[in-house]
DRENDO-1510 file (C-alpha; in Angstrom, 1 decimal, always signed):
<recs>
REC; n; res; u; v; w
REC; 1; MET; +9.2; +112.9; +69.7 .
REC; 2; ALA; +12.5; +114.4; +70.9 .
REC; 3; SER; +15.6; +113.9; +68.8 .
REC; 4; ILE; +17.6; +110.8; +69.6 .
REC; 5; THR; +21.4; +111.1; +70.2 .
REC; 6; ILE; +22.8; +107.6; +70.1 .
REC; 7; ARG; +26.3; +108.7; +70.7 .
REC; 8; ASN; +25.4; +109.6; +74.3 .
REC; 9; LEU; +24.7; +105.9; +75.1 .
REC; 10; ASP; +27.4; +103.8; +76.7 .
REC; 11; ASP; +29.2; +101.4; +74.4 .
REC; 12; ALA; +27.5; +98.2; +75.7 .
REC; 13; THR; +24.1; +99.6; +75.1 .
REC; 14; LYS; +25.0; +100.8; +71.7 .
REC; 15; GLU; +26.3; +97.4; +70.8 .
REC; 16; LYS; +23.0; +95.7; +72.0 .
REC; 17; LEU; +21.1; +98.3; +70.0 .
REC; 18; ARG; +23.2; +97.7; +66.9 .
REC; 19; LEU; +22.6; +94.0; +67.1 .
REC; 20; ARG; +18.9; +94.4; +67.6 .
REC; 21; ALA; +18.6; +96.8; +64.7 .
REC; 22; ALA; +20.5; +94.5; +62.4 .
REC; 23; ALA; +18.3; +91.6; +63.3 .
REC; 24; HIS; +15.2; +93.6; +62.3 .
REC; 25; GLY; +16.8; +95.1; +59.2 .
REC; 26; ARG; +16.5; +98.6; +60.6 .
REC; 27; SER; +18.8; +101.5; +61.3 .
REC; 28; MET; +19.7; +102.1; +64.9 .
REC; 29; GLU; +17.6; +105.4; +64.9 .
REC; 30; GLU; +14.6; +103.6; +63.5 .
REC; 31; GLU; +14.9; +100.9; +66.1 .
REC; 32; VAL; +15.0; +103.4; +69.0 .
REC; 33; ARG; +11.9; +105.2; +67.6 .
REC; 34; LEU; +9.9; +102.0; +67.5 .
REC; 35; LEU; +11.0; +101.1; +71.0 .
REC; 36; LEU; +10.0; +104.4; +72.4 .
REC; 37; ALA; +6.7; +104.3; +70.5 .
REC; 38; ALA; +5.9; +100.9; +72.1 .
REC; 39; LEU; +6.6; +102.3; +75.5 .
REC; 40; ASP; +4.1; +105.1; +74.9 .
REC; 41; VAL; +1.2; +102.8; +74.1 .
REC; 42; HIS; -0.2; +101.5; +77.5 .
REC; 43; ALA; -2.3; +98.7; +76.1 .
REC; 44; GLY; -0.1; +98.0; +73.1 .
REC; 45; PRO; +2.3; +95.1; +72.5 .
REC; 46; SER; +5.4; +94.6; +74.6 .
REC; 47; ILE; +8.7; +95.7; +73.2 .
REC; 48; THR; +9.6; +92.1; +72.4 .
REC; 49; GLN; +6.6; +91.9; +70.1 .
REC; 50; ILE; +7.5; +94.7; +67.8 .
REC; 51; SER; +7.5; +93.2; +64.3 .
REC; 52; ALA; +9.8; +94.0; +61.5 .
REC; 53; PRO; +8.5; +96.4; +58.8 .
REC; 54; SER; +6.4; +94.9; +56.1 .
REC; 55; SER; +9.2; +95.5; +53.7 .
REC; 56; GLY; +11.1; +92.7; +55.4 .
REC; 57; LEU; +8.6; +90.3; +53.8 .
REC; 58; ALA; +9.7; +91.5; +50.3 .
REC; 59; THR; +11.8; +89.4; +48.0 .
REC; 60; GLY; +13.9; +90.4; +45.1 .
REC; 61; PRO; +17.2; +92.3; +44.5 .
REC; 62; LEU; +16.3; +95.2; +46.8 .
REC; 63; ALA; +15.1; +93.1; +49.8 .
REC; 64; GLY; +17.3; +94.1; +52.8 .
REC; 65; ARG; +19.6; +96.4; +50.7 .
REC; 66; HIS; +20.6; +99.8; +52.0 .
REC; 67; ILE; +20.1; +102.8; +49.6 .
REC; 68; LEU; +21.6; +106.2; +50.3 .
REC; 69; LEU; +19.3; +108.6; +48.4 .
REC; 70; ILE; +20.8; +112.1; +47.8 .
REC; 71; ILE; +18.1; +114.5; +46.8 .
REC; 72; GLY; +19.2; +117.5; +44.8 .
REC; 73; GLY; +17.7; +120.9; +44.6 .
REC; 74; GLY; +15.4; +120.8; +41.6 .
REC; 75; ILE; +11.6; +120.8; +41.0 .
REC; 76; ALA; +11.8; +117.1; +40.3 .
REC; 77; ALA; +12.7; +116.5; +44.0 .
REC; 78; TYR; +9.0; +115.9; +44.7 .
REC; 79; LYS; +9.2; +112.7; +42.7 .
REC; 80; CYS; +11.7; +111.4; +45.3 .
REC; 81; LEU; +8.8; +111.0; +47.8 .
REC; 82; ASP; +7.3; +108.3; +45.5 .
REC; 83; LEU; +10.7; +106.9; +44.8 .
REC; 84; ILE; +11.3; +106.3; +48.5 .
REC; 85; ARG; +7.9; +104.6; +48.8 .
REC; 86; ARG; +8.7; +102.4; +45.8 .
REC; 87; LEU; +12.1; +101.4; +47.1 .
REC; 88; ARG; +10.7; +100.5; +50.6 .
REC; 89; GLU; +7.8; +98.5; +49.3 .
REC; 90; ARG; +10.5; +96.3; +47.6 .
REC; 91; GLY; +12.2; +95.7; +50.9 .
REC; 92; ALA; +15.0; +98.4; +50.6 .
REC; 93; HIS; +16.1; +100.6; +53.5 .
REC; 94; VAL; +16.4; +104.2; +52.4 .
REC; 95; ARG; +18.5; +106.7; +54.2 .
REC; 96; PRO; +18.0; +110.2; +52.7 .
REC; 97; VAL; +20.5; +113.1; +52.3 .
REC; 98; LEU; +19.0; +116.5; +51.4 .
REC; 99; THR; +21.1; +119.3; +49.9 .
REC; 100; LYS; +20.2; +122.8; +51.2 .
REC; 101; ALA; +18.6; +123.5; +47.8 .
REC; 102; ALA; +16.5; +120.4; +48.0 .
REC; 103; GLU; +14.9; +121.7; +51.2 .
REC; 104; GLU; +13.4; +124.4; +49.1 .
REC; 105; PHE; +11.3; +121.8; +47.3 .
REC; 106; VAL; +10.7; +119.0; +49.8 .
REC; 107; THR; +10.7; +119.1; +53.6 .
REC; 108; PRO; +12.9; +116.9; +55.8 .
REC; 109; LEU; +9.7; +116.0; +57.7 .
REC; 110; SER; +8.0; +114.5; +54.7 .
REC; 111; VAL; +11.2; +112.7; +53.4 .
REC; 112; GLY; +11.9; +111.3; +56.9 .
REC; 113; ALA; +8.4; +110.1; +57.4 .
REC; 114; LEU; +8.4; +108.1; +54.2 .
REC; 115; ALA; +11.9; +106.8; +54.7 .
REC; 116; ALA; +11.3; +106.0; +58.4 .
REC; 117; ASP; +14.8; +107.1; +59.0 .
REC; 118; LYS; +16.7; +110.3; +59.9 .
REC; 119; VAL; +17.3; +112.8; +57.2 .
REC; 120; PHE; +20.9; +114.0; +56.9 .
REC; 121; SER; +21.8; +117.4; +55.5 .
REC; 122; ASP; +24.6; +119.1; +57.5 .
REC; 123; LEU; +28.3; +118.3; +56.9 .
REC; 124; PHE; +29.2; +119.8; +60.2 .
REC; 125; SER; +26.5; +118.2; +62.4 .
REC; 126; ARG; +27.7; +118.0; +66.0 .
REC; 127; GLU; +25.6; +114.8; +66.4 .
REC; 128; ASP; +26.7; +113.0; +63.2 .
REC; 129; GLU; +30.3; +114.1; +62.6 .
REC; 130; HIS; +31.7; +112.9; +65.9 .
REC; 131; ASP; +32.4; +109.6; +64.1 .
REC; 132; VAL; +33.1; +111.1; +60.7 .
REC; 133; GLY; +29.5; +110.7; +59.6 .
REC; 134; HIS; +29.9; +111.5; +56.0 .
REC; 135; ILE; +32.4; +108.6; +55.7 .
REC; 136; ARG; +30.0; +106.3; +57.5 .
REC; 137; LEU; +27.1; +107.3; +55.3 .
REC; 138; SER; +29.1; +106.6; +52.2 .
REC; 139; ARG; +30.3; +103.2; +53.3 .
REC; 140; GLU; +27.2; +101.7; +55.0 .
REC; 141; ALA; +25.1; +101.9; +51.9 .
REC; 142; ASP; +25.0; +99.2; +49.2 .
REC; 143; LEU; +24.4; +101.9; +46.6 .
REC; 144; ILE; +24.1; +105.7; +46.4 .
REC; 145; ALA; +21.4; +107.2; +44.2 .
REC; 146; VAL; +21.3; +110.9; +43.3 .
REC; 147; ALA; +17.9; +112.1; +42.2 .
REC; 148; PRO; +17.4; +114.7; +40.9 .
REC; 149; ALA; +21.1; +115.1; +39.9 .
REC; 150; THR; +21.2; +118.8; +39.1 .
REC; 151; ALA; +23.7; +120.5; +36.8 .
REC; 152; ASP; +25.4; +121.9; +40.0 .
REC; 153; LEU; +25.6; +118.5; +41.6 .
REC; 154; MET; +27.0; +116.9; +38.5 .
REC; 155; ALA; +29.6; +119.7; +38.2 .
REC; 156; LYS; +30.7; +119.1; +41.8 .
REC; 157; MET; +31.0; +115.4; +41.3 .
REC; 158; ALA; +33.0; +115.8; +38.1 .
REC; 159; GLY; +35.3; +118.4; +39.8 .
REC; 160; GLY; +35.8; +116.4; +43.0 .
REC; 161; LEU; +34.4; +119.1; +45.2 .
REC; 162; ALA; +33.3; +118.2; +48.7 .
REC; 163; ASN; +31.9; +121.4; +50.3 .
REC; 164; ASP; +28.6; +120.0; +51.6 .
REC; 165; LEU; +27.4; +116.7; +52.9 .
REC; 166; ALA; +26.1; +115.3; +49.6 .
REC; 167; SER; +29.3; +116.1; +47.6 .
REC; 168; ALA; +31.5; +114.8; +50.5 .
REC; 169; VAL; +29.6; +111.5; +50.7 .
REC; 170; LEU; +29.9; +111.1; +46.9 .
REC; 171; LEU; +33.7; +111.7; +47.0 .
REC; 172; ALA; +34.2; +109.4; +49.9 .
REC; 173; THR; +32.2; +106.4; +48.7 .
REC; 174; ASP; +33.5; +103.1; +47.4 .
REC; 175; LYS; +30.0; +101.9; +46.4 .
REC; 176; PRO; +28.1; +102.0; +43.1 .
REC; 177; VAL; +26.6; +105.4; +42.3 .
REC; 178; LEU; +23.5; +105.9; +40.1 .
REC; 179; ILE; +22.4; +109.4; +39.1 .
REC; 180; ALA; +19.2; +110.6; +37.6 .
REC; 181; PRO; +19.9; +114.0; +35.9 .
REC; 182; ALA; +17.2; +116.6; +35.8 .
REC; 183; MET; +17.6; +120.1; +34.5 .
REC; 184; ASN; +16.5; +122.5; +31.7 .
REC; 185; PRO; +17.2; +121.1; +28.2 .
REC; 186; ARG; +19.7; +123.9; +27.5 .
REC; 187; MET; +21.5; +123.2; +30.7 .
REC; 188; TRP; +21.7; +119.5; +29.8 .
REC; 189; ASN; +23.0; +120.3; +26.3 .
REC; 190; HIS; +25.5; +122.9; +27.5 .
REC; 191; PRO; +29.1; +121.9; +26.6 .
REC; 192; ALA; +30.1; +122.1; +30.3 .
REC; 193; THR; +27.4; +119.6; +31.3 .
REC; 194; ARG; +28.3; +117.3; +28.4 .
REC; 195; ARG; +31.9; +117.4; +29.5 .
REC; 196; ASN; +30.9; +116.6; +33.1 .
REC; 197; ARG; +28.7; +113.7; +32.0 .
REC; 198; THR; +31.6; +112.2; +30.0 .
REC; 199; THR; +33.9; +112.6; +33.0 .
REC; 200; LEU; +31.4; +111.0; +35.4 .
REC; 201; ALA; +30.7; +108.1; +33.0 .
REC; 202; ASN; +34.5; +107.5; +32.7 .
REC; 203; ASP; +34.6; +107.5; +36.5 .
REC; 204; GLY; +32.1; +104.6; +36.6 .
REC; 205; ILE; +29.0; +106.6; +37.5 .
REC; 206; ARG; +25.8; +105.1; +36.1 .
REC; 207; PHE; +23.0; +107.1; +34.6 .
REC; 208; VAL; +19.3; +106.7; +34.3 .
REC; 209; GLY; +17.6; +109.3; +32.1 .
REC; 210; PRO; +17.1; +112.1; +31.5 .
REC; 211; ASN; +13.9; +111.7; +29.6 .
REC; 212; SER; +12.5; +114.0; +27.0 .
REC; 213; GLY; +9.2; +116.0; +27.4 .
REC; 214; GLU; +7.6; +119.1; +28.8 .
REC; 215; MET; +9.5; +121.0; +31.4 .
REC; 216; ALA; +8.2; +122.7; +34.5 .
REC; 217; GLU; +8.9; +126.0; +32.9 .
REC; 218; SER; +6.2; +127.2; +30.6 .
REC; 219; GLY; +7.0; +126.6; +26.9 .
REC; 220; GLU; +10.1; +124.6; +27.6 .
REC; 221; ALA; +10.5; +121.0; +26.2 .
REC; 222; GLY; +13.3; +118.6; +25.4 .
REC; 223; ALA; +15.8; +116.3; +27.1 .
REC; 224; GLY; +16.1; +117.0; +30.8 .
REC; 225; ARG; +13.2; +115.5; +32.6 .
REC; 226; MET; +14.2; +113.2; +35.5 .
REC; 227; ALA; +13.5; +109.5; +35.0 .
REC; 228; GLU; +10.3; +108.3; +36.6 .
REC; 229; PRO; +10.5; +106.7; +40.0 .
REC; 230; LEU; +9.9; +103.2; +38.6 .
REC; 231; GLU; +12.6; +103.6; +36.0 .
REC; 232; ILE; +15.0; +104.6; +38.8 .
REC; 233; VAL; +13.9; +101.6; +40.8 .
REC; 234; ALA; +14.5; +99.3; +37.8 .
REC; 235; ALA; +18.0; +100.8; +37.3 .
REC; 236; ILE; +18.9; +100.3; +41.0 .
REC; 237; GLU; +17.6; +96.7; +40.9 .
REC; 238; THR; +19.7; +96.0; +37.8 .
REC; 239; LEU; +22.8; +97.3; +39.6 .
REC; 240; LEU; +22.2; +95.3; +42.8 .
REC; 241; ASP; +20.8; +92.1; +41.3 .
REC; 242; ILE; +23.5; +89.4; +41.8 .
REC; 243; THR; +21.3; +86.5; +40.8 .
REC; 244; PRO; +22.4; +84.4; +37.8 .
REC; 245; LYS; +21.3; +85.5; +34.4 .
REC; 246; PRO; +20.8; +82.3; +32.5 .
REC; 247; LEU; +18.9; +84.1; +29.7 .
REC; 248; ALA; +21.5; +86.8; +29.1 .
REC; 249; GLY; +21.8; +87.2; +25.3 .
REC; 250; LYS; +18.4; +85.6; +24.6 .
REC; 251; THR; +15.5; +87.3; +23.0 .
REC; 252; ILE; +11.9; +86.3; +23.9 .
REC; 253; VAL; +8.7; +87.5; +22.2 .
REC; 254; MET; +5.6; +87.5; +24.3 .
REC; 255; THR; +1.9; +88.4; +24.2 .
REC; 256; SER; -0.3; +89.3; +27.1 .
REC; 257; GLY; -3.8; +90.6; +28.0 .
REC; 258; PRO; -7.0; +90.5; +25.9 .
REC; 259; THR; -7.7; +91.9; +22.5 .
REC; 260; HIS; -10.6; +94.3; +21.6 .
REC; 261; GLU; -12.4; +93.6; +18.4 .
REC; 262; PRO; -14.5; +96.6; +17.4 .
REC; 263; ILE; -18.1; +96.4; +16.5 .
REC; 264; ASP; -18.5; +100.1; +16.0 .
REC; 265; PRO; -16.6; +103.2; +17.3 .
REC; 266; VAL; -18.1; +102.6; +20.8 .
REC; 267; ARG; -18.5; +98.9; +21.3 .
REC; 268; TYR; -16.1; +95.9; +21.0 .
REC; 269; ILE; -15.8; +92.2; +21.7 .
REC; 270; ALA; -13.4; +91.4; +24.5 .
REC; 271; ASN; -12.8; +89.0; +27.4 .
REC; 272; ARG; -11.9; +89.2; +31.1 .
REC; 273; SER; -8.2; +88.8; +30.8 .
REC; 274; SER; -6.3; +91.2; +33.0 .
REC; 275; GLY; -2.8; +90.6; +31.6 .
REC; 276; LYS; -1.5; +89.9; +35.1 .
REC; 277; GLN; -0.1; +86.5; +34.3 .
REC; 278; GLY; +1.5; +87.5; +31.1 .
REC; 279; HIS; +3.1; +90.7; +32.5 .
REC; 280; ALA; +4.4; +88.8; +35.5 .
REC; 281; ILE; +6.1; +86.2; +33.2 .
REC; 282; ALA; +7.6; +89.0; +31.0 .
REC; 283; ALA; +9.1; +90.6; +34.1 .
REC; 284; ALA; +10.4; +87.3; +35.5 .
REC; 285; LEU; +12.1; +86.5; +32.1 .
REC; 286; ALA; +13.7; +89.9; +32.1 .
REC; 287; ARG; +15.1; +89.4; +35.6 .
REC; 288; LEU; +16.8; +86.3; +34.3 .
REC; 289; GLY; +18.6; +88.4; +31.7 .
REC; 290; ALA; +16.4; +88.0; +28.6 .
REC; 291; THR; +15.6; +90.8; +26.2 .
REC; 292; VAL; +11.8; +90.6; +26.4 .
REC; 293; HIS; +9.5; +92.1; +23.8 .
REC; 294; LEU; +6.0; +92.1; +25.1 .
REC; 295; VAL; +3.0; +92.8; +22.8 .
REC; 296; SER; +0.2; +93.8; +25.1 .
REC; 297; GLY; -3.5; +94.1; +24.5 .
REC; 298; PRO; -5.5; +96.7; +26.3 .
REC; 299; VAL; -4.9; +96.3; +30.1 .
REC; 300; THR; -5.1; +98.6; +33.1 .
REC; 301; ILE; -1.9; +97.4; +34.8 .
REC; 302; ALA; +1.5; +99.0; +34.5 .
REC; 303; ASP; +4.1; +97.8; +32.0 .
REC; 304; PRO; +6.5; +95.2; +33.5 .
REC; 305; GLU; +9.9; +96.6; +34.5 .
REC; 306; GLY; +12.8; +96.0; +32.2 .
REC; 307; VAL; +10.6; +94.9; +29.3 .
REC; 308; PHE; +10.1; +96.5; +25.8 .
REC; 309; VAL; +6.3; +96.8; +25.4 .
REC; 310; THR; +4.2; +97.3; +22.3 .
REC; 311; HIS; +0.6; +98.2; +22.9 .
REC; 312; VAL; -2.1; +97.0; +20.5 .
REC; 313; GLU; -5.8; +96.7; +20.4 .
REC; 314; SER; -7.0; +93.9; +18.0 .
REC; 315; ALA; -5.8; +90.4; +17.2 .
REC; 316; ARG; -4.7; +91.6; +13.8 .
REC; 317; ASP; -2.6; +94.3; +15.4 .
REC; 318; MET; -1.1; +91.8; +17.8 .
REC; 319; ARG; -0.2; +89.3; +15.0 .
REC; 320; ASP; +1.5; +92.1; +12.9 .
REC; 321; ALA; +3.5; +93.2; +16.0 .
REC; 322; VAL; +4.6; +89.7; +16.8 .
REC; 323; GLU; +5.7; +89.0; +13.2 .
REC; 324; ARG; +7.8; +92.1; +13.2 .
REC; 325; LEU; +9.6; +91.0; +16.3 .
REC; 326; LEU; +10.7; +87.6; +14.9 .
REC; 327; PRO; +13.2; +85.9; +14.8 .
REC; 328; ALA; +13.6; +85.2; +18.5 .
REC; 329; ASP; +15.0; +82.5; +20.8 .
REC; 330; ALA; +11.6; +81.8; +22.4 .
REC; 331; ALA; +8.0; +82.8; +22.0 .
REC; 332; VAL; +5.6; +82.8; +25.0 .
REC; 333; MET; +2.0; +83.5; +23.8 .
REC; 334; VAL; -0.1; +84.3; +26.9 .
REC; 335; ALA; -2.6; +86.7; +25.5 .
REC; 336; ALA; -6.3; +85.7; +25.5 .
REC; 337; VAL; -6.9; +86.5; +21.8 .
REC; 338; ALA; -10.4; +86.8; +20.6 .
REC; 339; ASP; -11.3; +83.9; +18.3 .
REC; 340; TRP; -13.8; +86.0; +16.3 .
REC; 341; ARG; -14.4; +89.6; +15.1 .
REC; 342; THR; -17.2; +91.2; +13.2 .
REC; 343; ALA; -16.9; +91.0; +9.4 .
REC; 344; ASN; -17.8; +94.7; +8.9 .
REC; 345; GLU; -17.0; +97.2; +11.6 .
REC; 346; ALA; -19.6; +100.0; +11.6 .
REC; 347; GLY; -18.2; +103.4; +10.9 .
REC; 348; GLU; -20.7; +105.0; +13.2 .
REC; 349; LYS; -22.4; +103.9; +16.4 .
REC; 350; ILE; -25.1; +101.4; +15.7 .
REC; 351; LYS; -28.4; +102.9; +16.9 .
REC; 352; LYS; -31.5; +101.2; +18.0 .
REC; 353; GLN; -34.4; +101.7; +15.6 .
REC; 354; PRO; -38.0; +101.7; +16.9 .
REC; 355; GLY; -39.7; +98.4; +15.9 .
REC; 356; ALA; -36.6; +97.1; +14.2 .
REC; 357; ALA; -35.0; +93.7; +15.1 .
REC; 358; ALA; -31.6; +93.7; +16.8 .
REC; 359; PRO; -28.8; +94.0; +14.3 .
REC; 360; ALA; -27.2; +90.7; +13.2 .
REC; 361; LEU; -23.4; +90.6; +13.6 .
REC; 362; GLN; -21.6; +88.5; +11.0 .
REC; 363; MET; -18.5; +87.0; +12.5 .
REC; 364; VAL; -15.2; +86.0; +10.9 .
REC; 365; GLU; -12.3; +84.1; +12.4 .
REC; 366; ASN; -9.3; +86.0; +13.7 .
REC; 367; PRO; -5.7; +85.1; +12.8 .
REC; 368; ASP; -4.3; +82.3; +15.0 .
REC; 369; ILE; -1.2; +84.0; +16.4 .
REC; 370; LEU; +0.2; +81.0; +18.2 .
REC; 371; ALA; -0.2; +78.7; +15.2 .
REC; 372; GLY; +1.4; +81.3; +13.0 .
REC; 373; VAL; +4.5; +81.4; +15.2 .
REC; 374; GLY; +4.6; +77.7; +15.7 .
REC; 375; HIS; +4.6; +77.0; +12.0 .
REC; 376; SER; +6.6; +80.0; +10.9 .
REC; 377; LYS; +9.8; +79.8; +8.9 .
REC; 378; GLN; +11.3; +82.0; +11.6 .
REC; 379; ARG; +10.0; +79.7; +14.4 .
REC; 380; PRO; +11.7; +80.2; +17.7 .
REC; 381; ARG; +13.6; +77.3; +19.3 .
REC; 382; LEU; +10.9; +77.2; +22.0 .
REC; 383; VAL; +7.3; +78.0; +21.5 .
REC; 384; VAL; +5.0; +78.1; +24.6 .
REC; 385; GLY; +1.2; +78.7; +24.3 .
REC; 386; PHE; -1.5; +79.1; +26.9 .
REC; 387; ALA; -4.9; +77.3; +27.0 .
REC; 388; ALA; -7.6; +79.0; +29.0 .
REC; 389; GLU; -10.4; +76.5; +29.2 .
REC; 390; THR; -13.7; +76.0; +31.2 .
REC; 391; GLN; -14.1; +72.3; +30.3 .
REC; 392; ASP; -12.0; +69.3; +29.2 .
REC; 393; LEU; -8.9; +71.1; +30.2 .
REC; 394; LEU; -6.2; +68.5; +29.4 .
REC; 395; ALA; -7.9; +67.2; +26.3 .
REC; 396; ASN; -8.2; +70.6; +24.8 .
REC; 397; ALA; -4.7; +71.5; +25.7 .
REC; 398; ARG; -3.3; +68.4; +24.0 .
REC; 399; LYS; -5.3; +69.2; +20.9 .
REC; 400; LYS; -3.8; +72.7; +21.0 .
REC; 401; LEU; -0.3; +71.4; +21.4 .
REC; 402; ASP; -0.5; +69.4; +18.2 .
REC; 403; LYS; -2.5; +71.9; +16.1 .
REC; 404; LYS; -0.6; +75.0; +17.0 .
REC; 405; GLY; +3.0; +73.6; +16.6 .
REC; 406; ALA; +3.8; +74.5; +20.2 .
REC; 407; ASP; +6.4; +72.8; +22.4 .
REC; 408; TRP; +4.5; +73.4; +25.6 .
REC; 409; ILE; +0.9; +74.4; +26.5 .
REC; 410; VAL; +0.3; +76.0; +29.9 .
REC; 411; ALA; -3.3; +75.0; +30.6 .
REC; 412; ASN; -5.4; +76.7; +33.2 .
REC; 413; ASP; -9.1; +76.4; +34.2 .
REC; 414; VAL; -10.7; +79.8; +33.9 .
REC; 415; SER; -14.2; +78.8; +35.0 .
REC; 416; HIS; -15.9; +81.6; +36.9 .
REC; 417; ALA; -15.5; +79.7; +40.2 .
REC; 418; THR; -11.7; +79.6; +40.0 .
REC; 419; GLY; -11.3; +83.3; +39.9 .
REC; 420; VAL; -8.3; +83.0; +37.6 .
REC; 421; MET; -9.4; +85.6; +35.1 .
REC; 422; GLY; -8.6; +88.9; +36.6 .
REC; 423; GLY; -7.4; +87.3; +39.9 .
REC; 424; ASP; -4.0; +87.1; +41.5 .
REC; 425; ARG; -3.6; +83.3; +41.7 .
REC; 426; ASN; -3.4; +80.5; +39.2 .
REC; 427; ALA; -3.1; +76.7; +39.1 .
REC; 428; VAL; -1.6; +75.5; +35.9 .
REC; 429; ARG; -0.6; +72.3; +34.1 .
REC; 430; ILE; +2.3; +72.1; +31.7 .
REC; 431; VAL; +1.3; +69.9; +28.8 .
REC; 432; THR; +4.1; +68.6; +26.6 .
REC; 433; ARG; +4.4; +65.7; +24.2 .
REC; 434; SER; +6.1; +63.7; +27.0 .
REC; 435; GLY; +3.3; +64.2; +29.6 .
REC; 436; VAL; +1.6; +66.6; +32.0 .
REC; 437; GLU; +3.2; +68.4; +34.9 .
REC; 438; GLU; +0.7; +69.6; +37.4 .
REC; 439; TRP; +1.6; +72.7; +39.5 .
REC; 440; PRO; -0.2; +73.6; +42.8 .
REC; 441; ASP; -2.2; +76.7; +43.3 .
REC; 442; MET; +0.1; +79.7; +43.7 .
REC; 443; SER; +0.3; +83.4; +43.0 .
REC; 444; LYS; +0.7; +84.5; +39.5 .
REC; 445; GLU; +4.1; +85.9; +40.3 .
REC; 446; GLU; +5.2; +82.5; +41.6 .
REC; 447; VAL; +3.9; +80.8; +38.5 .
REC; 448; ALA; +5.9; +83.4; +36.5 .
REC; 449; GLU; +9.1; +82.7; +38.4 .
REC; 450; ARG; +8.8; +79.0; +38.0 .
REC; 451; LEU; +7.9; +79.1; +34.3 .
REC; 452; ALA; +10.8; +81.5; +33.6 .
REC; 453; ALA; +13.2; +79.1; +35.3 .
REC; 454; ARG; +11.8; +76.2; +33.2 .
REC; 455; ILE; +12.2; +78.2; +30.0 .
REC; 456; ALA; +15.8; +79.1; +30.9 .
REC; 457; ALA; +16.6; +75.5; +31.5 .
REC; 458; ALA; +15.0; +74.4; +28.3 .
REC; 459; LEU; +16.9; +77.0; +26.2 .
REC; 460; GLN; +20.1; +75.8; +27.6 .
REC; 461; THR; +19.5; +72.2; +26.4 .
REC; 462; ILE; +17.7; +72.8; +23.1 .
REC; 463; GLU; +20.0; +72.3; +20.1 .
REC; 464; VAL; +20.2; +75.2; +17.7 .
</recs>
């Protein structure tokens, strides 16, 4: 498709285009591309039927926010392709700026395709600078992210240089700036870079990373790896999140997922818990400002953003981890902990023997983690347990409430027909000593948001 020069349009047309783009949450350039694409499809929908991008359905601190992403010239620039995707799937609009060095690592075509927006790189562009484009770019964004922030870019920022588009935008902006440094460990630890970092921090620039690990160069390791895309996303969300933080200053200990109880080095006793509900609750509590420590059994899903995670295998490992994390303001025990384990774990794989009977497994009871927390001398002010049942749901939940010393039991039917175990939806009942609150079927994320809000309200009213 030919390049689009909006400045050549008359003022009335530009104003209509600006209003249309704003209504759809797009840039003017993206709106024109979609209009032209619709005209090219003979049997396709009419122009008035063009729908907003799927990111418009997203909710959260990034929905509808505009991120100006400055991509520096380092090998870590390739990670920005995933970063753009992660930001857009959360509803953000990403406008990329590439330095000349960045174009040696990623192409404007790939960056523009993922961002669905024009890629800017030239300070003296005839098309963009007619209306002082570098000023416009710096002011239209809600936040500017620099990733990777090379030693050169950091030095320019600290020195106030503005000899290319990226540095001019950074000098002209009045918006929050987050940088993700990436460079060789010796460059990161060089006195000049350390001085620049201090200067930038004093100027209000926010940092994410760098991380430690292996470098792209053979045999090089240390601090200097760019933060991972999801870490950068979490940092951006934190900076842009203006929702109230009723759990700020509160510490919450959680468990999630199944436990694996070994039979021998190959086999183990487990259950079908995916950890989706527990991880969603941990993330929701963190978004409300809590410091969340999650003890997770073996799961295949990613760690929730903004949460401190300890990974364990068995029920005994989980109990020990939870006890180390007490005291806390609240405990939310979501994990589906195995009730039983073998009395004697075999040191080698148990083999079939011709003509021999199947080996008998002697079982012993696992520690009751919820009861241990509910009756602990370091008992949190609020203790929430989960009851996964296939029959007599409310009766079993009420028994658990009394026996385990919990304040609430979140009861759910995990019969095979419900699809709750491993699924994406849940229908729960909140059982307390004052009654039962029944919630409708909803996504596990919605359950998490609603439960987190209930926990925040309870902690504000419970006496110390």
